[in-house]
C-alpha positions in Angstrom: 13.6 5.6 -8.6 13.1 9.5 -10.2 11.5 12.2 -8.3 10.0 15.5 -9.8 8.2 16.4 -6.4 10.1 16.8 -3.0 9.4 13.2 -1.2 7.3 11.9 -4.4 9.0 8.4 -5.9 8.6 6.5 -8.7 8.1 2.8 -8.4 8.3 1.7 -12.0 5.3 0.5 -13.7 2.1 -0.3 -11.9 1.8 -3.4 -13.9 4.4 -5.1 -11.7 1.8 -5.2 -9.1 -0.7 -7.9 -9.6 -4.2 -6.9 -9.3 -5.7 -8.0 -6.2 -1.8 -8.1 -4.6 0.6 -6.5 -2.9 4.3 -5.7 -3.0 6.5 -3.7 -0.9 9.1 -1.2 -1.4 11.7 0.6 -0.2 12.1 5.0 -0.5 15.2 5.9 1.1 14.8 4.5 4.6 11.1 4.4 4.4 9.2 1.0 3.5 6.1 1.0 2.3 3.7 -1.5 0.9 2.0 -0.8 -2.2 -1.3 -2.4 -3.6 -3.9 -2.7 -6.2 -6.7 -3.6 -5.5 -9.8 -5.4 -8.0 -11.8 -2.4 -8.1 -8.9 -0.7 -9.8 -7.8 0.7 -6.7 -4.2 2.0 -6.0 -3.2 2.3 -1.9 0.0 2.7 -0.2 0.3 2.2 3.4 3.0 1.2 6.4 4.0 -2.3 5.2 3.7 -4.1 8.6 0.4 -4.8 10.8 0.3 -2.9 13.8 -1.4 -5.5 15.5 1.3 -8.0 15.7 3.9 -6.6 12.8 2.4 -9.0 10.1 3.7 -8.7 6.5 0.8 -6.9 4.8 1.9 -7.8 1.5 0.9 -11.3 1.9 -2.7 -10.3 3.7 -6.0 -11.4 1.8 -7.1 -8.1 -0.5 -11.1 -7.7 -1.0 -12.0 -4.2 -2.7 -10.6 -2.1 -0.7 -10.6 -3.5 2.6 -7.3 -5.6 3.5 -7.1 -8.5 6.5 -3.6 -9.2 8.2 -2.3 -12.7 7.2 -1.6 -13.2 11.1 -4.5 -12.5 13.0 -7.0 -11.1 10.1 -7.6 -7.5 11.3 -9.0 -5.5 8.6 -8.2 -2.4 7.7 -9.9 -0.1 4.7 -6.7 1.1 2.3 -8.3 4.1 1.0 -7.8 5.8 4.6 -5.7 3.2 6.8 -8.6 3.0 8.9 -9.3 -0.2 10.9 -12.3 -2.5 10.0 -11.7 -5.1 12.6 -8.9 -4.5 15.1 -7.9 -1.4 17.4 -5.6 0.4 15.4 -4.9 1.7 11.5 -2.3 1.8 8.9 -0.3 4.9 7.9 -1.5 5.9 4.4 1.1 7.4 1.7 -0.4 9.4 -1.5 -0.1 7.3 -4.5 -0.7 8.0 -8.0 -0.9 6.2 -11.4 0.3 8.5 -14.2 -1.5 8.3 -18.1 1.9 6.4 -18.8 1.2 3.8 -16.2 3.7 4.8 -13.8 3.7 4.7 -10.0 4.0 7.4 -7.7 4.2 7.4 -3.7 4.9 10.5 -1.9 6.5 9.6 1.6 8.0 12.2 4.1 
């Protein structure tokens, strides 16, 4: 991992995350889940569901909506807001460069 902007880290090529799926990354002491939606969106959130700590990268991704694999709580990945459930997700700024590198800002 490298960084040019404080608290922004390169996680490598965005293509390492298949479209419609998510992957978990460790950035220092922070774990993040990064998702690539079928409509082209790239999102970074906390890795565990706030309800029962389900691993969100194992959830079902439909558009920008993610369903937790344990109890199907749903979240809007673009905002972290709950669609079904009571608690939202922490989100992180994420971008993909023209070269295809994935950058996430934590901290």
